[in-house]
GUTORVO-927483 format. One record per residue (C-alpha): residue in one letter; x, y, z; chain; residue number from 1. Coordinates in steps of 0.05 Angstrom, whole numbers. Layout:
<r "A", <X, Y, Z>, "A", NUM>;
...
This chain:
<r "M", <-821, 220, 129>, "A", 1>;
<r "N", <-830, 233, 202>, "A", 2>;
<r "I", <-878, 176, 216>, "A", 3>;
<r "T", <-872, 125, 271>, "A", 4>;
<r "A", <-890, 53, 259>, "A", 5>;
<r "R", <-954, 35, 294>, "A", 6>;
<r "E", <-950, -5, 357>, "A", 7>;
<r "F", <-982, -73, 361>, "A", 8>;
<r "K", <-1008, -100, 427>, "A", 9>;
<r "T", <-999, -173, 443>, "A", 10>;
<r "S", <-1058, -187, 488>, "A", 11>;
<r "G", <-1134, -190, 486>, "A", 12>;
<r "A", <-1173, -170, 424>, "A", 13>;
<r "D", <-1112, -135, 394>, "A", 14>;
<r "M", <-1071, -199, 388>, "A", 15>;
<r "I", <-1040, -202, 318>, "A", 16>;
<r "S", <-1031, -264, 276>, "A", 17>;
<r "P", <-964, -290, 251>, "A", 18>;
<r "S", <-979, -268, 181>, "A", 19>;
<r "E", <-994, -198, 205>, "A", 20>;
<r "A", <-928, -198, 244>, "A", 21>;
<r "V", <-891, -216, 180>, "A", 22>;
<r "D", <-926, -159, 143>, "A", 23>;
<r "N", <-908, -110, 199>, "A", 24>;
<r "S", <-835, -132, 198>, "A", 25>;
<r "R", <-833, -123, 123>, "A", 26>;
<r "Y", <-865, -54, 130>, "A", 27>;
<r "N", <-814, -33, 182>, "A", 28>;
<r "R", <-756, -55, 137>, "A", 29>;
<r "E", <-784, -20, 76>, "A", 30>;
<r "F", <-799, 43, 116>, "A", 31>;
<r "G", <-729, 43, 144>, "A", 32>;
<r "L", <-700, 37, 74>, "A", 33>;
<r "F", <-744, 93, 48>, "A", 34>;
<r "D", <-725, 138, 107>, "A", 35>;
<r "S", <-651, 126, 94>, "A", 36>;
<r "V", <-657, 141, 20>, "A", 37>;
<r "F", <-702, 201, 32>, "A", 38>;
<r "H", <-651, 236, 77>, "A", 39>;
<r "E", <-587, 215, 43>, "A", 40>;
<r "V", <-600, 232, -30>, "A", 41>;
<r "S", <-567, 294, -59>, "A", 42>;
<r "D", <-632, 326, -83>, "A", 43>;
<r "A", <-676, 371, -41>, "A", 44>;
<r "I", <-743, 336, -30>, "A", 45>;
<r "L", <-810, 355, 0>, "A", 46>;
<r "I", <-872, 313, 15>, "A", 47>;
<r "I", <-936, 351, 0>, "A", 48>;
<r "S", <-1006, 335, 23>, "A", 49>;
<r "A", <-1057, 358, -28>, "A", 50>;
<r "G", <-1111, 374, 25>, "A", 51>;
<r "D", <-1183, 381, 3>, "A", 52>;
<r "Q", <-1233, 434, -19>, "A", 53>;
<r "S", <-1233, 466, 50>, "A", 54>;
<r "T", <-1159, 456, 65>, "A", 55>;
<r "P", <-1103, 480, 18>, "A", 56>;
<r "S", <-1043, 436, 4>, "A", 57>;
<r "Y", <-988, 438, 55>, "A", 58>;
<r "I", <-917, 413, 67>, "A", 59>;
<r "E", <-914, 350, 109>, "A", 60>;
<r "D", <-840, 334, 109>, "A", 61>;
<r "I", <-772, 353, 80>, "A", 62>;
<r "N", <-705, 318, 75>, "A", 63>;
<r "H", <-638, 340, 102>, "A", 64>;
<r "Q", <-614, 365, 33>, "A", 65>;
<r "F", <-674, 412, 29>, "A", 66>;
<r "E", <-652, 444, 94>, "A", 67>;
<r "L", <-582, 454, 66>, "A", 68>;
<r "F", <-608, 478, -1>, "A", 69>;
<r "T", <-659, 529, 24>, "A", 70>;
<r "G", <-640, 543, 96>, "A", 71>;
<r "Y", <-709, 524, 122>, "A", 72>;
<r "S", <-718, 472, 177>, "A", 73>;
<r "L", <-777, 424, 183>, "A", 74>;
<r "E", <-806, 468, 238>, "A", 75>;
<r "D", <-804, 528, 191>, "A", 76>;
<r "V", <-843, 496, 134>, "A", 77>;
<r "R", <-886, 441, 163>, "A", 78>;
<r "G", <-960, 457, 150>, "A", 79>;
<r "T", <-945, 516, 104>, "A", 80>;
<r "D", <-969, 524, 32>, "A", 81>;
<r "L", <-917, 507, -21>, "A", 82>;
<r "S", <-934, 570, -61>, "A", 83>;
<r "T", <-909, 612, -1>, "A", 84>;
<r "Y", <-838, 600, -25>, "A", 85>;
<r "F", <-847, 620, -97>, "A", 86>;
<r "A", <-813, 687, -110>, "A", 87>;
<r "D", <-860, 705, -167>, "A", 88>;
<r "H", <-929, 689, -191>, "A", 89>;
<r "I", <-938, 624, -231>, "A", 90>;
<r "P", <-988, 632, -288>, "A", 91>;
<r "E", <-1055, 598, -279>, "A", 92>;
<r "S", <-1046, 562, -345>, "A", 93>;
<r "K", <-983, 530, -318>, "A", 94>;
<r "I", <-1017, 509, -253>, "A", 95>;
<r "E", <-1074, 478, -293>, "A", 96>;
<r "S", <-1027, 437, -336>, "A", 97>;
<r "I", <-990, 413, -274>, "A", 98>;
<r "T", <-1057, 395, -240>, "A", 99>;
<r "R", <-1080, 355, -301>, "A", 100>;
<r "A", <-1014, 317, -302>, "A", 101>;
<r "L", <-1019, 300, -229>, "A", 102>;
<r "E", <-1092, 279, -234>, "A", 103>;
<r "S", <-1072, 230, -287>, "A", 104>;
<r "R", <-1016, 206, -240>, "A", 105>;
<r "Q", <-960, 232, -284>, "A", 106>;
<r "S", <-899, 273, -266>, "A", 107>;
<r "A", <-899, 348, -277>, "A", 108>;
<r "I", <-837, 390, -285>, "A", 109>;
<r "F", <-835, 465, -282>, "A", 110>;
<r "Y", <-786, 522, -271>, "A", 111>;
<r "C", <-794, 573, -215>, "A", 112>;
<r "H", <-757, 623, -171>, "A", 113>;
<r "W", <-750, 597, -100>, "A", 114>;
<r "K", <-743, 641, -39>, "A", 115>;
<r "C", <-691, 617, 11>, "A", 116>;
<r "R", <-692, 632, 85>, "A", 117>;
<r "N", <-634, 682, 80>, "A", 118>;
<r "G", <-672, 722, 27>, "A", 119>;
<r "D", <-635, 695, -34>, "A", 120>;
<r "V", <-676, 676, -94>, "A", 121>;
<r "I", <-651, 616, -134>, "A", 122>;
<r "D", <-674, 587, -200>, "A", 123>;
<r "V", <-699, 516, -192>, "A", 124>;
<r "N", <-729, 461, -234>, "A", 125>;
<r "M", <-784, 427, -194>, "A", 126>;
<r "T", <-808, 356, -208>, "A", 127>;
<r "V", <-875, 337, -177>, "A", 128>;
<r "R", <-906, 268, -178>, "A", 129>;
<r "P", <-959, 231, -136>, "A", 130>;
<r "I", <-935, 179, -86>, "A", 131>;
<r "S", <-1001, 154, -56>, "A", 132>;
<r "S", <-1067, 129, -83>, "A", 133>;
<r "D", <-1107, 154, -23>, "A", 134>;
<r "D", <-1162, 195, -56>, "A", 135>;
<r "E", <-1181, 226, 11>, "A", 136>;
<r "C", <-1111, 253, 24>, "A", 137>;
<r "P", <-1066, 246, -37>, "A", 138>;
<r "R", <-992, 260, -27>, "A", 139>;
<r "F", <-940, 285, -75>, "A", 140>;
<r "I", <-864, 285, -75>, "A", 141>;
<r "C", <-829, 348, -99>, "A", 142>;
<r "V", <-756, 347, -120>, "A", 143>;
<r "L", <-719, 413, -126>, "A", 144>;
<r "R", <-656, 419, -169>, "A", 145>;
<r "E", <-618, 483, -180>, "A", 146>;
<r "S", <-619, 502, -253>, "A", 147>;
<r "R", <-553, 488, -288>, "A", 148>;
<r "S", <-542, 560, -310>, "A", 149>;
<r "E", <-553, 584, -239>, "A", 150>;
<r "K", <-505, 531, -212>, "A", 151>;
<r "N", <-452, 549, -264>, "A", 152>;
<r "D", <-457, 622, -244>, "A", 153>;
<r "R", <-449, 605, -171>, "A", 154>;
<r "D", <-389, 560, -185>, "A", 155>;
<r "E", <-356, 614, -226>, "A", 156>;
<r "A", <-367, 665, -171>, "A", 157>;
<r "A", <-338, 618, -120>, "A", 158>;
<r "R", <-276, 607, -163>, "A", 159>;
<r "E", <-267, 681, -171>, "A", 160>;
<r "I", <-271, 693, -96>, "A", 161>;
<r "K", <-220, 637, -84>, "A", 162>;
<r "Q", <-172, 667, -135>, "A", 163>;
<r "K", <-177, 736, -102>, "A", 164>;
<r "L", <-167, 706, -33>, "A", 165>;
<r "L", <-105, 667, -54>, "A", 166>;
<r "A", <-75, 729, -87>, "A", 167>;
<r "A", <-89, 772, -25>, "A", 168>;
<r "M", <-60, 719, 22>, "A", 169>;
<r "H", <3, 713, -19>, "A", 170>;
<r "H", <15, 788, -20>, "A", 171>;
<r "N", <-6, 806, 52>, "A", 172>;
<r "F", <27, 746, 85>, "A", 173>;
<r "R", <93, 749, 49>, "A", 174>;
<r "T", <112, 821, 70>, "A", 175>;
<r "P", <112, 810, 146>, "A", 176>;
<r "L", <141, 740, 136>, "A", 177>;
<r "N", <202, 768, 101>, "A", 178>;
<r "G", <214, 810, 163>, "A", 179>;
<r "I", <209, 749, 208>, "A", 180>;
<r "L", <258, 711, 165>, "A", 181>;
<r "G", <307, 769, 161>, "A", 182>;
<r "Y", <309, 786, 236>, "A", 183>;
<r "S", <311, 713, 257>, "A", 184>;
<r "E", <371, 702, 211>, "A", 185>;
<r "V", <406, 762, 242>, "A", 186>;
<r "I", <396, 731, 311>, "A", 187>;
<r "M", <412, 660, 289>, "A", 188>;
<r "T", <479, 681, 257>, "A", 189>;
<r "E", <495, 731, 313>, "A", 190>;
<r "M", <507, 783, 259>, "A", 191>;
<r "L", <506, 841, 310>, "A", 192>;
<r "G", <545, 804, 364>, "A", 193>;
<r "P", <539, 743, 409>, "A", 194>;
<r "I", <471, 729, 440>, "A", 195>;
<r "G", <497, 689, 499>, "A", 196>;
<r "K", <459, 624, 512>, "A", 197>;
<r "D", <458, 570, 460>, "A", 198>;
<r "S", <383, 560, 472>, "A", 199>;
<r "Y", <369, 629, 444>, "A", 200>;
<r "R", <406, 611, 381>, "A", 201>;
<r "E", <365, 547, 375>, "A", 202>;
<r "Y", <301, 587, 384>, "A", 203>;
<r "A", <321, 634, 328>, "A", 204>;
<r "K", <337, 573, 285>, "A", 205>;
<r "D", <268, 544, 299>, "A", 206>;
<r "I", <234, 610, 283>, "A", 207>;
<r "H", <273, 616, 217>, "A", 208>;
<r "G", <256, 544, 198>, "A", 209>;
<r "A", <183, 553, 213>, "A", 210>;
<r "G", <183, 618, 173>, "A", 211>;
<r "Q", <214, 582, 113>, "A", 212>;
<r "N", <161, 529, 116>, "A", 213>;
<r "L", <107, 582, 118>, "A", 214>;
<r "L", <139, 618, 59>, "A", 215>;
<r "F", <138, 552, 21>, "A", 216>;
<r "L", <64, 545, 37>, "A", 217>;
<r "I", <49, 616, 13>, "A", 218>;
<r "D", <87, 604, -51>, "A", 219>;
<r "N", <47, 540, -60>, "A", 220>;
<r "L", <-18, 579, -53>, "A", 221>;
<r "L", <4, 625, -109>, "A", 222>;
<r "D", <20, 564, -152>, "A", 223>;
<r "L", <-49, 536, -137>, "A", 224>;
<r "K", <-79, 602, -161>, "A", 225>;
<r "E", <-38, 601, -224>, "A", 226>;
<r "L", <-51, 528, -239>, "A", 227>;
<r "E", <-126, 542, -243>, "A", 228>;
<r "T", <-117, 600, -291>, "A", 229>;
<r "T", <-85, 610, -359>, "A", 230>;
<r "E", <-31, 652, -326>, "A", 231>;
<r "F", <12, 592, -306>, "A", 232>;
<r "E", <77, 585, -344>, "A", 233>;
<r "L", <140, 545, -330>, "A", 234>;
<r "C", <205, 581, -316>, "A", 235>;
<r "E", <250, 531, -352>, "A", 236>;
<r "S", <324, 520, -348>, "A", 237>;
<r "M", <374, 463, -349>, "A", 238>;
<r "F", <393, 432, -282>, "A", 239>;
<r "D", <423, 370, -251>, "A", 240>;
<r "L", <368, 323, -225>, "A", 241>;
<r "S", <417, 290, -177>, "A", 242>;
<r "D", <429, 357, -143>, "A", 243>;
<r "L", <355, 369, -139>, "A", 244>;
<r "V", <344, 301, -105>, "A", 245>;
<r "D", <400, 318, -55>, "A", 246>;
<r "D", <368, 385, -39>, "A", 247>;
<r "C", <300, 354, -26>, "A", 248>;
<r "L", <329, 298, 18>, "A", 249>;
<r "S", <371, 348, 56>, "A", 250>;
<r "A", <309, 389, 72>, "A", 251>;
<r "M", <275, 326, 100>, "A", 252>;
<r "T", <334, 300, 140>, "A", 253>;
<r "E", <315, 333, 206>, "A", 254>;
<r "P", <240, 317, 206>, "A", 255>;
<r "A", <256, 245, 185>, "A", 256>;
<r "A", <306, 238, 242>, "A", 257>;
<r "K", <254, 262, 292>, "A", 258>;
<r "K", <208, 206, 270>, "A", 259>;
<r "D", <265, 154, 267>, "A", 260>;
<r "I", <253, 144, 193>, "A", 261>;
<r "T", <310, 126, 146>, "A", 262>;
<r "L", <317, 165, 81>, "A", 263>;
<r "K", <350, 129, 22>, "A", 264>;
<r "K", <373, 155, -45>, "A", 265>;
<r "C", <380, 114, -109>, "A", 266>;
<r "V", <402, 158, -167>, "A", 267>;
<r "A", <431, 128, -229>, "A", 268>;
<r "K", <501, 151, -248>, "A", 269>;
<r "G", <510, 194, -310>, "A", 270>;
<r "L", <439, 222, -311>, "A", 271>;
<r "P", <433, 276, -365>, "A", 272>;
<r "L", <411, 346, -347>, "A", 273>;
<r "I", <336, 360, -342>, "A", 274>;
<r "H", <304, 417, -380>, "A", 275>;
<r "G", <245, 443, -339>, "A", 276>;
<r "D", <222, 487, -282>, "A", 277>;
<r "R", <270, 468, -226>, "A", 278>;
<r "E", <231, 505, -171>, "A", 279>;
<r "R", <165, 471, -189>, "A", 280>;
<r "L", <196, 402, -195>, "A", 281>;
<r "E", <230, 413, -128>, "A", 282>;
<r "K", <161, 426, -98>, "A", 283>;
<r "V", <134, 363, -129>, "A", 284>;
<r "I", <190, 319, -100>, "A", 285>;
<r "Y", <189, 354, -33>, "A", 286>;
<r "S", <114, 344, -28>, "A", 287>;
<r "L", <119, 270, -45>, "A", 288>;
<r "L", <173, 261, 9>, "A", 289>;
<r "E", <132, 300, 59>, "A", 290>;
<r "N", <70, 259, 46>, "A", 291>;
<r "S", <109, 194, 54>, "A", 292>;
<r "L", <139, 220, 119>, "A", 293>;
<r "K", <70, 231, 149>, "A", 294>;
<r "F", <47, 160, 136>, "A", 295>;
<r "T", <110, 122, 150>, "A", 296>;
<r "P", <116, 97, 222>, "A", 297>;
<r "A", <178, 101, 265>, "A", 298>;
<r "G", <232, 54, 241>, "A", 299>;
<r "G", <206, 57, 169>, "A", 300>;
<r "T", <241, 77, 106>, "A", 301>;
<r "I", <230, 126, 48>, "A", 302>;
<r "C", <270, 117, -16>, "A", 303>;
<r "L", <276, 170, -70>, "A", 304>;
<r "C", <301, 144, -137>, "A", 305>;
<r "A", <316, 174, -205>, "A", 306>;
<r "S", <337, 137, -268>, "A", 307>;
<r "R", <336, 139, -343>, "A", 308>;
<r "E", <292, 85, -373>, "A", 309>;
<r "K", <306, 43, -434>, "A", 310>;
<r "D", <257, 85, -475>, "A", 311>;
<r "G", <296, 148, -459>, "A", 312>;
<r "T", <247, 176, -408>, "A", 313>;
<r "C", <265, 197, -338>, "A", 314>;
<r "Q", <232, 163, -279>, "A", 315>;
<r "I", <229, 191, -209>, "A", 316>;
<r "T", <199, 147, -154>, "A", 317>;
<r "C", <183, 160, -81>, "A", 318>;
<r "Q", <172, 95, -44>, "A", 319>;
<r "D", <153, 89, 29>, "A", 320>;
<r "S", <137, 34, 79>, "A", 321>;
<r "G", <77, 71, 106>, "A", 322>;
<r "S", <3, 55, 116>, "A", 323>;
<r "G", <-13, 54, 41>, "A", 324>;
<r "M", <-80, 68, 7>, "A", 325>;
<r "T", <-139, 28, -14>, "A", 326>;
<r "A", <-158, 19, -87>, "A", 327>;
<r "Q", <-214, 68, -78>, "A", 328>;
<r "Q", <-167, 120, -48>, "A", 329>;
<r "V", <-117, 111, -105>, "A", 330>;
<r "A", <-174, 121, -155>, "A", 331>;
<r "K", <-193, 187, -123>, "A", 332>;
<r "A", <-122, 212, -109>, "A", 333>;
<r "F", <-116, 254, -173>, "A", 334>;
<r "S", <-187, 281, -170>, "A", 335>;
<r "H", <-188, 357, -174>, "A", 336>;
<r "D", <-241, 359, -119>, "A", 337>;
<r "S", <-205, 310, -74>, "A", 338>;
<r "H", <-162, 343, -22>, "A", 339>;
<r "L", <-99, 306, -2>, "A", 340>;
<r "A", <-120, 307, 71>, "A", 341>;
<r "D", <-177, 260, 54>, "A", 342>;
<r "I", <-134, 204, 27>, "A", 343>;
<r "Y", <-60, 214, 31>, "A", 344>;
<r "S", <-43, 268, 81>, "A", 345>;
<r "N", <-44, 284, 154>, "A", 346>;
<r "P", <-100, 335, 164>, "A", 347>;
<r "T", <-64, 369, 222>, "A", 348>;
<r "T", <5, 380, 192>, "A", 349>;
<r "G", <40, 391, 127>, "A", 350>;
<r "I", <49, 441, 71>, "A", 351>;
<r "G", <53, 396, 10>, "A", 352>;
<r "F", <12, 399, -53>, "A", 353>;
<r "G", <-46, 353, -63>, "A", 354>;
<r "L", <-32, 298, -113>, "A", 355>;
<r "A", <-81, 331, -162>, "A", 356>;
<r "Y", <-35, 392, -166>, "A", 357>;
<r "V", <28, 349, -168>, "A", 358>;
<r "K", <-3, 316, -229>, "A", 359>;
<r "K", <-18, 383, -260>, "A", 360>;
<r "L", <53, 407, -251>, "A", 361>;
<r "I", <82, 344, -281>, "A", 362>;
<r "E", <33, 347, -339>, "A", 363>;
<r "K", <57, 418, -352>, "A", 364>;
<r "H", <124, 384, -364>, "A", 365>;
<r "D", <90, 335, -412>, "A", 366>;
<r "G", <99, 279, -361>, "A", 367>;
<r "T", <55, 231, -323>, "A", 368>;
<r "V", <44, 210, -250>, "A", 369>;
<r "S", <18, 143, -225>, "A", 370>;
<r "I", <10, 108, -158>, "A", 371>;
<r "A", <20, 37, -134>, "A", 372>;
<r "S", <-6, 24, -64>, "A", 373>;
<r "S", <-44, -23, -19>, "A", 374>;
<r "P", <-63, -19, 55>, "A", 375>;
<r "E", <-5, -34, 103>, "A", 376>;
<r "S", <42, -45, 44>, "A", 377>;
<r "G", <66, 26, 32>, "A", 378>;
<r "T", <59, 72, -28>, "A", 379>;
<r "T", <101, 85, -89>, "A", 380>;
<r "V", <90, 147, -132>, "A", 381>;
<r "Y", <119, 145, -202>, "A", 382>;
<r "V", <136, 209, -239>, "A", 383>;
<r "H", <155, 202, -313>, "A", 384>;
<r "L", <186, 258, -354>, "A", 385>;
<r "P", <190, 250, -429>, "A", 386>;
<r "A", <255, 239, -465>, "A", 387>;
<r "E", <251, 308, -495>, "A", 388>;
<r "R", <262, 336, -424>, "A", 389>;
<r "L", <330, 303, -419>, "A", 390>;
<r "V", <389, 341, -447>, "A", 391>;
């Protein structure tokens, strides 16, 4: 609530006693705690003054979540009647039952349509309860929560919009990108004749490399779209895991050299072939290497290993000497709502999957993913594929 603690003078007739000072200190602490909770909770909250016979009830204060939820600021609603924001008429019988509940100092819950500042009308459940015993100016706290059916509809609409956006990006970006890749390759290989200076050839190589990275990102976007729908299917074949590891390490050689990071490989001899989606597993391994590269300092190491375990399963590990993660970050790493940039990614660079999507791809192969990490001690990601995937 926007109330300032009263000031206490320390001279003359207004001198306060030690006991009063203790009470004031306790009041300030309790008020500070209330103010923090009031503005940090996830529910939209209003403070209502009931007024009297000559003055209708009015809004005294709102919290930050109310501003986000409805679009109204405190300046917009302070001093206004609560009923102003109801989109339809509330029956008198309902108002009477709410009034009786409040007069007996009980909570009242009712459903209404709430008008937002942008003109939208949302379905809310409102909980009202008294918070003061001042008969001359009683106050009430009102908590607004969007009804679950309304929230589900909004979430579904948001998912649909995201799917359409990802599909449009994949189609509209890939067409001009193919042109960039094609023409840069023509220049890079001097297909139509020598281009003269070596620097031009290097520029073409950089353009082609950047284009390939962008194409990888666009393909990842399509995979993200498919992973969230029932359309996603594996394109399975038999392939050599050792060759796949070599391809991923080769792709990371240049960026690792630029950061003075050593790449190591530890692949057991005589590994059987893997039956799975080679392209998707390549993205998984590449993403793990890329994430390790971002958090490994100059002079560090990244080791990619593959082996067959005693129980017949296949284990792939990516171990780095980077900054590591806290236990809380590890716990959140596979959350669908947790973006990799929040816990295990550089927010300014990179095209890798989030660990949540890495986990989904591995689970599509009937496998598992786990993490071992601690701050300043590096991170190891373990990928296990079942014995049935080994041929």
